[in-house]
Phi, psi and omega in degrees: 000119177269180185287325183295320180294318172306310184300325181290322176300310188291327179285325177277000186287129181251119182259140180204161178296320175300320180291317175302323176291331180252359179292144179234174182298331179298331187299314187283327175293331178287322176296325167310316181296324179293323183283340180286346178269353191284130176295147176301321182282005179238003192292320175297324180288328176298323177294317181291328173298320177291315171311309182300315175303321186282329181268341190245335189240317190208093187285345173270002183301125175277321180301306191294326182280322174297316183280332177298315172301305175317306179292327174295323171304321175292315189260334171215076187297345180276354188258148168277148183256104184299317181298317177299298184303321182289328174299306174312314179301315178307316176290321175314310180300335180252015176067034182262067185298339172296316179285333174302312177294320185294315186286320176296328179294325173296323177288313192279357168290331182247346183200121185280067186291130181291321177298308175304308180302318171309307183298316177296317175304310177303318180308303176293337177287320176295330181265011175056028177262090188293324181296305179306315188298308177303322180299318177290312178309322183290331173287316184299317182292340187270355173244337182250102195269004181258350183289129182233321181308300177301325177296310177309309180302314171300319177293321181294323188293319181289333182287339181275347186292154171279351181271132184299321183298326176293321180286331170296327177295317184296320179292319176297328173292321172299325177296313181298318188299316177309314180294327177286321174305316173299316177294328183279346190060048181253081188284342179286315180292331175301303183303323173297319186272333183300313179301317178302315183298318174300318177303322191281314186239066184289341183268352181268061187298317176296325182293312187292330173291318176302330178299305191302322175297321180291320177298313176305320185286318186254345179246307179157149187289324175307319178290322180291332176295318185294327179292313181296324179296326180286324179293317180303331181289337178282349185230041183294336183260356177255104186303312184300319182283326178294323178296315181300315180294318183292327185283330173294314173304320174289331174298325181267337178224076192308327191265013177283103180298325170302312172298323171301308171310305187294331177286322174299318183296326180286323171301321179299319183292311191290323189250023182311335183260002188276127191289350189233024181306303176315305185299313182295324173295322177291313176296330179291329188065024174297332180260020173260095193294345174284350180273110192277336185280068188299330179289320175294319185302315173302322177294324186291306181306311180298324180292308188291321193285338177297331172282121182197163181306123175100348184281137175281148178217169178243122173270112189299312187292333181242006175062033184248143172262128181227183175220141186284129181268322180211154173210131176225189179308331193249312187234160180229131179254123184241140176258119167256154185311325188259339180198176176256150184219148184233134170205166184287151184307318185299310180304321175301317180296328186275322191260353190240151170239120170300128180240139175287166177307330186268018183276141174311317182297319190287319180293331180289322186280346190241330193258141170307124185313314184296319183291321178299311183297325178297318177295324188278331171295323185266335183236081186296317177294331171304309191296319184300313187300311183300313173306315186281319181289338177272009181224045188051043172062033176203157173185155175260164181308307189306314184294324179289312178308314182296328180288327184269333178236136011266008186292334177230332178235149182284161173320304181299316178292326183287316179301323176296310194289330179294309181302317186285328181295327179294324183286328178283325171307312187276340182254342184272124186282357175273358174245124177249188182236134179286138176272345188263313191248136193285144171054032182245132181251163188234156174259125180253146175279344174231153182292140176265142177278153179305326182296312174301324179293321182286330182295320178293318180300313183301311184290331179296335184279120174285321181277142185305311178291334172284336165301314178304320186292318179303307185310311180299315179299315171313313178288314183307324193256033173049034168300160184284102185287358181251003178289163175293324175303316183297308187300334178289316180299309180311312189298332178303310191282321175305319189292342177286332182241350187233141181270177184300334184259018174090343180280160181286149178299159175288133193240134181235250174272114188275130181261177183295327183285329175289312175301323176292327175292316179297315179295311178306312183291321180297316178305320183297305186298313188276313185268344181253004181055036185262085188296338177281350176289133179238124169264151180305140181287149178064026178236089180276165182308326189296320178304329176283315190303314186291344173263008174274114179306311196219100189300311184297326171292314178301319175298310182307325184285342179284101188266053178205120183305319177297323183284326180301311189296319177302317185292317173306312181297322184291313177311317174297328181290317193257344197253117178298335179258026189307327184294320183285316183299314189289325176293325174296327194270337184308315181303335181267009182200066184284073179224180184277000189290312183295301181310310175317313178298313175307313183295316192286340185252017178051038182238023180308329192288320176313326188283347188290339169307324182295308175307311179305311182294328173299325179278318181292328178238048194302334182293307181279345179240044191290322182292326180287319175294321179294314174306309183294316181302327178282331195249349178235149184285172184290319186296321176300315179304311180301318178299335178265014177084025178234122189279170183293321181296312184299321179292316173309306178305316183296318178290326173296313184291327175299314180301311183296327176285325179291325178296327177290327174296321182291325176303321187270010178062028176257128181035054178310306185301312187289318186295321180303322184292313175302318177292330180286327173298309182295314175305325176289309177299323182279315187248310177309305185277006167073015177300319176293320182286325178294326182295318179296317188292321184271347184258187176264185185288331180291331173286317180298322177298320170309309187295313183297324182295321176289317184288325184292333176272002181291126178283058182291146166293175182301319190290339183253356179303331177306336183295324178294317180304312183295318182289323177300313182304315185289324178292321179292324175300314180279320179238085184306337176254024182292132190258108188270354179266008187281006177054025178296123179238109180262130181279165185296327172294341179283333180249337181220103174290110184231170177078175180244114174268143177202172182272158175300329176291325181292311180298329176287327168298318174291325166296328173292327186287310188306308186302310176307317177304309191286317196251357181232300185292314177297317179286332175286336175282330175288335175286323179297322182301304183309312182298311174307319178292336176290340178287348172083180186028074180300338181296327181247011188260095178294335174288325173299315185294319181294312172306315186294317181293323179289322185289325171298318179291328186284319170303322177298317180297316181302308183302310187304304189297314184302321174299310181298322182283338175286328179273354189280141181242126179276124182270127173283120185298337179288348181274346183274128181239177179268008189288326182209167177285133183197172177309133181086009180249158172249130189242127173257127188235152173264124175274101185296344184266319186271340182066034176215164184270153179209145186236132173237147179246130186263123185217192184261176178300326179288328187261354183293140173216084183311319190294336179247020175069028171253116186248158181278135176301338181261355177290165180303320180292308186304311184301322175286346172270335183312140177068010180273156182239176187289137183091345177292140168261129191238118178237135170200174184229130179229123181048044176069021174248117183283146176235151181210106183231153167249127180284115175266329189200142175232124183234152173283134191241007180234000000 
C-alpha cells in the first residue's frame, strides 16, 4: 500500500452509526493485509498521515485510527496508541462488544496496556460476564499500581471462594490494597480496610504493627494511633502484644493519657509476681501523669524491672556473667563464678546489663561447652535465633562467627557452620536482611517472603550494579515479578530516566547508570515479556547515546556483562562509526561477543586491526593480545596479517616483559596468571619447539635468543634446557657460545617507525584537530542545540557524530604519536632488510624480479611497492640478507623469494 492509495482510502471513507454497528472482524483483517504491504521506509510517514487525518479531518475515521495504532504496535510496542484506544471506545459506545474484545486482544498481545484492560473489563462487565471481568481486573491491578477500587472488589471476590488458594489470594490483595492506600495518602480508606485485614490475619501481629508504622511515616502519626487503637481490641488477651501497641501509641502521641494508663495496667498484669513492680513503677514515674517524658519513663521501667532475683547479668567493667542472688531497694547481691559481689541498686542499674536466660553469654556460662557446641552445629536455625536475639535481634555473619569461635567451635568447625548458616539465612523466612547495616541479618517475629527479603537485600546494596545483580537473581529464582517488592526495585531504575508523569528526565551528560537503567528496563520489556515495564515516551537509545561524553569510559563503568552486550547491540544500530567504537570497547570486554558481532555484520576484515594493534603494542595491550592468543588459531592470525613467526616472537617478548615486572614487584598476582598462560602456550603446547622443528637454523637462533634471555625461575629453567636439546638434536654443530645477541627489533618488529618530516606532519594534524576542528564543531553543536527539539534536529545529530569521529581520530593519532619512533636516516645500512631500505627480490615462482621499499605504517603505499614493515610481507622480509632464500605463506598464498640486493632508500 503506497501513500497515494492510503490517502484515497481515507478520503473515500464514509462513517456512520450503522457502519459501526455492522462492521465485522473481517474488515480489520482486510486492513491488516494492506498494512502488510507498507514499505519499511514509509511506515512512519503512513502513521503521520493517519494521525493528521484523525486529528484534523475526521475524528471518527476507523481506517486512520486502526492503521495508526497498528503502526504503533510495530514501532513502539510499549506505548499506548491514543487513536486505537479511541477506536475501541467508539465500538463500546454502540455496544459492539465482540469488536471491543477483538481490538483489545490486538493491543494486549504486545502491551499490557492499562486503558485497553480497563476497556476490556468494562466490556465484560456490561455483558455480565463476572469470571472474565475479574480475570481482566486481576491483570489490570498488576500494571496499574495506583488502582485501589478494583483491587478491593477483586479481594472481596476472591475471599468468597471456597478454594483455599483463592482465599489466600484475597488476603494478599488486601495487603496490596493497604500498601497502595498508604502510597495514595488515603487515611479514610485505610481505616475502613484495616479492620478487615486484622480479621483476616489476626496472628500476623508483626505485619499489622508494620502497617501502622508505615502509616505513621507516610500518612500521619494521628492516623497510625487510630489504627493501633483498633488493633489492640483484637489482642485484648495477649498482654505482650497489648504492651507493644500501647508503647507504639505513646511513641506517636506522648500525651495520650488513656494509652499510658492502659500500659501501666498491662505491666501490672505481666509482672504481677515480680517483687519490685511497685518500686519500679514509682522510680520510673510511669504512673505519674505529670511526668511528661513518657518514653524515658518506659525505658527506665523496663531497665529496672529486668533486675530481679535469679536474673542473669553482665558486668561491663569485668566482662563477667553473674546472677542476682538477692535485690532490695538499697543493695544487689550477685553471684559471680569466682566470688560474690555486693553493690548499690543505683550502681547496679548503671554498670550491669540484665540478660535473658536464652542469651548466648548465659548459655556459655551455664551449659557444658561440648553440649552447647553440638546443639549449635546440629540445629542451625536455633543457633541463629539465639545469636541474633542476644544482639538486639540482628547480627552480621562476622559477628556470629566471632561469638562462636574459638570459644565454642574450632576454625574448621565454624567455617563449615558459616556456610550452612548462610544458606539458612537466605531460605528461612524468619530471618530478614537489614537495609541499614551492611551484611547484617535480622530476626523477625513474623515470616518474611522471598520477595520482601530480596527487596531488603536490594535496599542494602549501595552500588548500582550490585542492585542490578540482586534484581537478576530475583528473576532467576522465580520471584513474583508482579509483587510490590519487585515493582519497588523497578522504580529505582525507572526513576533514573523517568519523571513522575512518565516523561523522560532532562538529559545533559548521560552516565553509565542512566544508560544501564534504560537498557535493563528495555530488556525486561522485550526479552522477558514484562509488558508492565514502562519506558519514557519518545526516548530512543540514540537520544541517550549522543549525550555520552566518553563512550569508552561509559562502557568500562558498566559492571554487568549482559548490559554490556545490550550496549554493544545498540551501538551497532545507532552509531555510523560502530566498527571503530567496538574496537575501542574490545579491551574492556574480552569475550567472543564483539568479534562475533563483526562477523555477523559481515565486517570481520575490519576487526583485523585489533590483531595487528595487539602485536604492535603488546605491552600496553597485553590483555588483548593474551585473549586473542589463547582463543584464536595461527591460521586466524595469518588471515589477519600476523605471521606465525611474528606471533611467536610477540608472545616470547611479552613473557620476558611480564617476568621482569614480577621481578620488580609490579602487579604480581595478575602478571603471574598471565605468565602461566604464556608458558602453557609456548612450552607445554610446543609452540616454540614446533617453530624450531619446522624452521631453519636462522629461525632457531632467533627463537633461542628470546628464550635464553627470559628471567625464568628455578622451576621453569628446564624449559631452556629443552630448547637447547632440540637445537642440538637438529643442528649437532650448533654453537651456543657464539655470544649472538639479537636486539628486539631484529626478532620481533614492533612499534611504529617514521621519518622526522612524517612525525612533524602528524603533529601538525594533531594540533589542527585539537585546536581548530574540535572547537569549531563544539561551536556548531552549541548553535544546533539552541534550535531546540534535539530528537528531530539533523544539524545537531550531524555535528555530534562528527565530533565523535574527530575525538576518535584524536585519541588514535595521539596514541600513535606517543608510540612512534623517529628513525635517523644516518643509522640505516644495507647489511640487512630493515626500515628505510629497498630490497630487490627474485620471485622464484613468477621467475621475475620485484623491488620493495620498507617503510612504516604512515608512509606505506602498497600500490607503489612501498610496504609497511609490520605488514605480513614486510615482517617476513625483515632482517634478511643478500642471498637468503625466503619461503613463507600469507593468507594461504605461498611465497618463495631470493634476496638479490639491499639499498638504503631514505
